[in-house]
N, C-alpha and C positions, 0 to 999 in steps of 0.2 A: 387428702391432697389439696393444696391451695389452688386457686384459679390460675395463678401465674404458672405454677408447675404443670397444671393440666394443659395450658396453652403451649408451653414449651414441648411437652410430650407430643401433643397433637401435631405441632409443626414438624417435629422430628419424624413422626410416622408418615405425614403427608409427603415430606421430602423423600423419604425412602421409597414410598409407593410410586411417586412421580418418576423415580429412576427406573421403574419397570418399563415405562413407555419411552422416556427420553434418557437413555443410559449416559449420554454425553461422551465427551472425549476424555479418556483417562489421562491423568497428568504424566509428567515425564520423569519424576524422581524415581531412581532405581536403588532400593535399599541393599540389593545384592552386589552393587558395584563396590569395588575395593576403595575404602576411604583413603584419602591421601596420607602418606606416612609423614609424620611431623619431623621437624628438624632434629637431627641427632648426628652423632659422629658417623663417618662412612661405614665403619664396621657394623654398627647397629642397623643402619638402613639396609645394608646388603643382607644382613641376617633376617630381618623382617620380610624383605622381598623373597628370600628363599622359602620362608615359612608360608607366605601367601601362595607361592608357586605350588608347594606341596598340598595346600588346602584345595587348590583348584583341581588337583588330581585326586579324585575321590578314593582311589585305591590306596592312597598314601595318608589316610586319615590319622593313623597312629603316629606316623613320623611328624605330621603337621602338629599334632597335639603336643608332642614332646618338644618340638621346635618353639612353639608359642609359649609354652610354660617356661622354657629356658630364657626366652626373650623378655618375658614378663618380669622374671626375677632380676635380670640384668638392668632393666629400665624402670625399676620401682620408683614411684613418685615422679616419673617423667611422662611427658605426653605420649611417647611411644608405647608405654605400658597400656594405655587405654585401648590402642589398636589391638594389641596382643590379647587383652581380655575380651574384646569384642569377638575376635575370631574363636577364642576358646568357648564362648557362649554359643556361637553358631555350630561349632563342632559337636557340642553336647546335644544341641537341638537336632542336628542331623542324625546322630547315633541313637536317638530316642531317650536320652537321659534328660527328660524334660524338667525334673526337679532341679538338677544341677544347672541346666541352662537358665532356668528362671532365676535362681539365686545369683548366678554370675552376672546376668544382664540387669537384674534389679539393683544390685550394688553399683554397677557401672552407671546406670541411669541417674544415680544420686550425685555423681561427680560432675565437675564442670567440663562439658563437652562442646566442641565446636561443630558447626555444620560441615558436611552432611552426616558426620558420625552420630550426632544426637538423634536425628530422625531414623537412621538405620537401626540404632539401638532400640528406639521406641517400637519399631516394626517387629523386630525379632522378640522383644520382651512381650509384646502383645500375643504373638503366636505361642510362645512358651506358656503364658498365662492361660490361654484358651485350652491348651493341651493338659494343663494342670487342673482345669475346672475352676480357675479363678476368673469367673465371668466378668465381674465388675472391673478388675484391673485390665483385662483384655479389651473391654470396650473403651475404657479411658485412654488406652494407648493407641488403639487402632482407628477409632472413629474419626479423629482429626485428619488421618492420612488418606481416607477413602477417596477424596477428590483429587489428590495430588500424586498418587502412586502410579508407577508405570504399568503398562498393559501386562507385562510378564509376571509381575508380582501381585497384581490385583486379585486373581482368583484365590490365592492362599489367604489374602486379607479378608475377602468376602466370606470364605468358608469359616474362618476363625471368628469373624465378627457375628455371623449368623448363629454360630454355636453359642457365643456369649449371650446374645440377645434372647435366644430360646431359653437359656438357663435363667435369665433375669425375668422371664415372663413377657418380654416384648416381642410377641409372636408375629405381629404384622411386619415389623421391621425385619425380623429373621426371614420371613417368607419373601420379602422384597429382595434381600441380599442373596438368598439362594436362587431366586429366579434370575437375578443378574449373573450369578456364577454360572448357571447352566447356559445362559446366552453367550457369555464372553469366553468361556474356556474352550479350548480345542483338545483338551486331554480327556480321553474316555473315562478314566477313573474319577476325575473331578466331576464330570457331567453325571456319571452314575451316582456318585455321592449326593450331588445336588438333587437329583430326581428322587432318590430314595428318602432323603431327609425331608424334602419338601412335601412328598406324599404323606409322610407320617405327621408333619406339623398341621397339615390341612384337616386331619381328623380330630385335632384338639377342639374341645367344646367352645373355647373362646373364639377360635377361628371359624368354626362351623356357622356361627351367627353372622359372620361377615362374608360368607361365600359369594353371595350375589353381588355385593359391592365390589369385592376384589375381582370378580369375573368381569364386571363392566369396565374396570380400570385397566385390566391386563392387556398387553399387546395382542393383536388379533391372531398371531401365529405362535405365541409363546407357549412353553410347556405349562406355565401356570394356568393359562386359559384352558388348555386341554384338560388338565387334572381337575380344575374347578368345574368345568363343564360336565365331566363324568359324574362328579358327585352331585351336582344339581339335577342331572338326569335321574340318578338313583333316588334322590329325595322326592322328585316328582312321581316316579314310578311307585314309591312306597305309599304315596297318597292316592294312587290311582289316577293321577293327572297325566294321561297319555299325551294330550295336546301340548301341555306345558313341557313335557319331556322332549317331544319332537322339536318344539321351538328352540329350546336350549341347544339341542344337538345340531340343529341347522346353524345356529349362531357360532358354534365352536368347531364346525366342520373343517375350516382351514387349519386350525391348530391341531386337531386330531390327525389330519392327513400329514401335517408337517412332522409330527413325532411318531408316526407309524402306529397310532393307537386305533384299533378297529371301532367302527361305529356300532352302537348298541341297538339302535332302533331303525326301523324302516316303516314308513307310513303305509297302512293297508290300502289307501287309495292310490299309492304309487306302485310302479312295477316292483316286484320282489327281485332282489339281487341274487346272483348265483349263490347257492348254499344257504338261502334264508330259512329260518325256523319259525313256525307259527306257534304262538303262545295263546292258549284259550283258557281264560280265567274270569271269574265273576268279580269285576272291579267296581260294581255298583250293586245296590239292592241289599238283601239280608245277609248274603254271604261275602260281602265286599271285604271284610276284615281278613278272612281266610285268603281271599284272592290277592290282597296286597302283600300279605306275608309271603305267599308263594312266589309272587313276582319279585320280591326282594331276594329270595333264595336263588331264583333263576338268573337275576341280574348279577349276583355274585359268581355263579357258575360260569357266566359268560366271560369272566376274566377282565372285563373292561375297566374295573376299578382297582386292579392289582397294581403294585408298584412297577412291575415289569409285565405288561399285558401279554396274555397268550396270543400267539398268532393263529389265524384260522378260525376265530370266533365269528359266526355268521350274524347278520342283522336279525333282530327279533321283530316279527310281525305280530304285535299285541292286539288281540281281539277281546273286547269285553263281552263275555258270554251271556251276561244278564240283559244286554240290549236287544230290542225287538228285531233289529236287522242283523244280528250277529251271525246267523246261519247263512244268510245271503252273502255277507262279507267273507265268511269262511269258504263258501263254495267258489267265489271269485278267486280267492288266493290259491286254493288247491289246484285250480286249473293252470296256474303259472308254473312252468317247468323249473323255475328257480327255487321253488320250495322243496326241500329235501327231508324235512322232519317236522313233527308236531309234538307238543307237550302240553299237558293240562287236563282239566276236567275232573271235578269232584263228584258230581251227581252221576249215579249209575245210569239213570234214564237218559239224561242229556248227553252223556259221553258216548252213548250208543250211536247217536247221530254223527258224532265226530269220528267214531270208529268206522262207520259205513263209508264216509268220505276217504278215510285212510286206505281202506280196502280197495275202493274204486280207483284210486290213483296210485296205489301201491306205495304209499308214503308211510314210513314207520311212525307210530304214535306211542308215546310213553305217557300213561295216564296216572292220575292221583286218586283213583277210586278206592275207597276203604274196604269194600267187600267184593273184590274181583271174582267173576264167575266165568267158567268155561274158557275155551281157547278160541283165538281169532287171529287170522293171518295179519301180520304187520302191526299187531297191538301188543304192548308190553305193560306190565303192572309193576310199578316201582314199590308199591306197598305190599309187604307180605300179607297173606291171609291171616287173620287173627288166630285161627286154629293152628297155624304153623308154629306160633309162639308156644301154645299149650303143648303141642307134640314135642317141641324141643325141650321144654321143661320136664316132660315125662322121661325123655331120654337121659337127662341129667340125673333124675331120681334113680333110674335103673343103673346108671354108671356108678352111682354112689352106693346103692343097695341092690345087688343083683336080683334078689327076690323081695323087692320092696313091698311093704305093706303101707298102703296110702289111704289118706282121708282127704276128701274135697270139701272145702268150706266156701260156698258160692252164693252170690245174690240170686234172688228169685226174679231173674230177667231173662229175655231171650239170649242176650250175650252170655250170661252166666251158664245157661243150659248148654249152649253150643260149645263153649270152652271146656265145660266139665266133660261132655261127651268125647271131645277130641283128646283130652288128657287121658280119660279112662281107656280109650281104644289103644293109644300109644303105650300106655302102661301095661295093658294085657299082652300086646304084641311083644313087649320086651321081657315078659316073664314075671311081671309084678302082679299084685293083687289089690283090688280096691275094697277096703273095709267098709266104707260108708261115704255117702254124699249128704252133707248137712247144709241145708239152705236157710236163708234169712231174707226178710223183706229189705229192700234197698235202703231204707232210712234207719236201719238198725244201728245202734251205737254201743249196746251192751251185749257182749258175746260170752259172758261167764257160764251160763247154763249149757250152751252148745259145746263150749270147750271142755267143760267138766265131763260131758258124755264122751267126747272125742278122746280125752286123755286116758280114759279107762280102756280104750282099745289099744293103747301103746303103739301108735303108728311109727313107721320110720320116716314117712314123708307126709307133709300137709301142703295142699295146693289151694291157693286163693286167687281166683280170677276176678279181680276187682280193682278199683281205683287205688292210687297210692295213699290217699287220705284214709280210706277204709283199712288198708293194710297197716297203717300206723296205729290203729286202734286194736287190730287183731293180734299183731305180733306180741305186744306186752301182755295181752290177756292169755296167750298161749304159754308164756313164761310163768305167769301166775298159776296156770293150771299144771305146771310141771313139764312142759314141752319147750325146749330151748333150741333156737337156731344156732346160737353161739354156745360156748362152754357154759353149762349150768352154773348159776351163782347160788343155788340153794341145794342142800343135801337131798338126794333122792330124785332130782330132776333128770329127765331123759333128753339127750341131744338128738335132735331130728334135723331133717333137711326141709327147710321152709322155702317153697318155690311159689312165685306169684307173678302176675302180669304188671302190677303197680302202674296201671295206665295213668298217663298225665304227670308222671313224676318230674318235678322241676329241680334245678340246682339248689334253690333255697330250701325246698322241702327235704332233699337228700341230706343237707347239712344239719337241718333242725332235727330230723328223725333218725340220724345215723345210729344212735345208741339203741333206740327202740327196735330198729330193723336189723341190728348187727347179726351177720351170719346169713341173712336171707339171700337167695339167688332170684333175680328178677329179670323180666323181659318186657320192659315198658315200650318197646318199639323203637325208641330213640332216647338217648340221654347225652347231653353235651359234656363229654369229659374234658376237664380243664387243660390237659396236656396234649390233646389231639391237635395236630398241626392245622387241619382245616377249621376246627372250632376256633382256634386262636386267630387264624386269619379272618374268619367271619366276624369275630368280636372286634378286631381292628377296623374292619370294613364298615360295620353297622353300629358299633358302640354297644352291642348287647350279644348275649349268647343266643345261638339259633334255637328256635322252637321246633317242635316235631314237624309242623307244616313247612317251615322254611327248609328244614333238613331234607325232607323227601322231595320237595320241589327242586331243590338244588341238585339232588342226585338224579331226578328224572331228566333234567336238562343236561347234566354231565354225561348221562348214558349216550346221548346223541353228540354232544360237543367233543368228547374225547376222540371218537373215531374221525369226526370232521377235522379236528386239528392234526390228526395223523395222515390227512390227505385223502380220506375215504369220503368223497363229496357227492356220491349219488345215493338215491334211496335204496337201491339193491345192495350197494356196498355197506350202507349203514345197517341194514337188516342182517347181513352176514356177520358184521362186527357184534351186533347185539346178541346174536346166537352163539358166538364163539369166544368173545373177549371178556375179560374182567376189568373193572375200573374201580379204583379206591375212592370211595365217597365218604360222606358224613355218616351214613347209616350202615356202612359195611363195605365189603368187597363185592360190588355189584356184578351179578351174573344172572342170566335169564335162561329158562328152559325154552325148548322149541315152542311150547304152548304159550309163552309170553310171561309166565309166572316167575317170580324171584327164585333163583336156584340156590343162592347163598343162604346159610342158616341165619335166623334172627339173632341180633346182638343180645348177649347176656351179660349181666353185671352181678358182682357180689358186693354186698354192703359190708365194708370193713370198718375198723376203728376211725379211719380218717376220711371215710366217705366211700363213694362207688369206685370200683375197679373192674376192668374187663374180666370176664370169666369164660373159659373154654372147656370143652369136654374133658381135656386132660389136666385140668386144674386140680390141685390137691383137695382132699376132702375137708380139711379144716379151714 
C-alpha cells in the first residue's frame, strides 16, 4: 500500500472513530421521502400518485407492484418511468428479493437522474448491495451519504455500512459505525443487532490488538467502552494482573452501569457487595499458570463477557493464594455477610484451611482438588475422583460383555496401581473376571512382548490407565498382536473392548491419533467437543478451546452462579441448591452428593473415524 493510500485510510479510520465521541447532527436528507413526480399528462400523474398511495400502505404491496409495472410500461423512456422503477426497486427490497432490488436499482443508477431521486437511488442501492454481500459497492454508495442522511434513515445506513466495512476488513470503521448505531437507534432490534455484531467484531485478532486504544477513545458511557472494558478485564485476569483488572473496571464502571452489565470484580480491600463470591487461586509462584487458566474459566462462567450478559452474576473477590497475607485476607472477607460462596483451591493441604473457614461461616465452597477425600459440611468437589473414571469404564466393559474377561495394562506408578484396583473391584462386582494385570515402567515405549502374552489369554476387555500419549503407542501394538478395538483388519484378529483413561488428551492429539485409537472408549476427565454449545462459546470468548483446568474451574463457579442467578442469594439456599439441583456445564451435568462428591458419572467418549464422540451406557457395541 502506498504512503498516500495509507494516509487516506488512516484519515478515514480516525474520522470514523471520532464519530464515536462526537456523533454530530445528522443531516436532513430523507431518502424515503417520495421524489417529485416529473411533468407528464394528468392521467399519468394521477396513476403514479395512486401507485405511491398503494406503496405507502404496506398491506397493498402486490397491488402497488402491479401498478408501478403498468406505469413503467406506459412511460417508457420518459422521466416518470424513473420514479416507477425506483419504487419497484424499493418494493423488491422490502419483500426480501434483494437480488432483484439490486439489479433494478443498479440499472436505474446508470441513467440520468435529477436530485433528490439520484441520492435516494444511491441509498437503497447501497442497502441492496450490503444485503447481497457486495461490500465494495455498498460502501461506495453509502459512505458519501453518512453525514447528510436524516435521523430516521441513518440507523439502516450505519448497519449496512458497518456490514460492508467488516467484509472489506476495515474493522475499526465497522466498530465505529456499529457503536453509532447502538447510540442513535431507538429500535430494540437494531440495538440488539449492533450489540451482538459489535461484540463479535471485538473478538477479531486485528481488533484485539487495538482494545486499549479504542477503550480510551470511546465515550465514557457507551456500549463500546463497556464491552472493551470487559475484555480488558479478562485479559488482565488471564495474566494474573488483579490490580490492572480492577483499574480497568473502575474506569468503565459508568458504561457497565449504563448498559446493565454486571461488574466482574470487587477489591478485597473494599467491602464485599451482596452476593459476592470469593475466588482463591495461585496467581503467582510455581502454580500461577494453572491459577490463571482457572481464573479465565471462572471469568467466562460469570457471564460478564457474553453478548447478552446473564443477570445476577455476583462480583468476584479474587485472592492470590500464593501470597503470604492470603489467609489473613481471606479471613477478613469471610467475616463479611455479603460473601455467599467460595471457589478455588488446587492443593489438598492448603484447601483444608479454606474448607475450615467455609465450615466456620457456613459458606459453600466448591474446590478444584484432584484427589478429594472424605466428606465435609459445605464443601463440594467439582473434580470426580480418578477411581470414579476407572469404575465407570469397568461398568461399560460389563455392559458390553456380561461375563467379561479382562486384562489390565498399567504403568508401575501409584496412579496406575490405584486405577487398576478400582477397575478390578468394579469388574468383579459386575460379574466379570480379571485374567491378568501386566505392568510396565513409566518410560516404556515398546509393548510387543507384554501384548504377545496378553493376546494368548484372548481377553474381551483391555484396560489402560495411562496418558493419551502412551495409549497411542499401546493401541496399534494391540492390533499387531491380534486384538482390535475396531473391526479387525487382519484375518484371525479378535475384536475387543479397549477402555482407557487417556489422561491429558487434546483436540490436536485426538485428530492425529484417531486411526490408531479407533474404537477405544476413553474417560480423559474432559475433552472439548467441537459441537458443544459451551465449548463453542468459550472458543469465541477466549480464542481457544478450553483446557481441563479451565473447564473444571468454569463448572466449579457455575455450580454457585446458576442458583445465584435463579435468586437463591444466601449461603443456606446455595447449599440446598448444590445438594438438589443439576446444572449443565462443560464437564457434564453437574450434580453433587450430600457428601460433596460429584454424583453425575464421568464423561465418556468413543474414538470414531472422524474423531471423538460422546459415549453413554446405552450406546451400541460397535
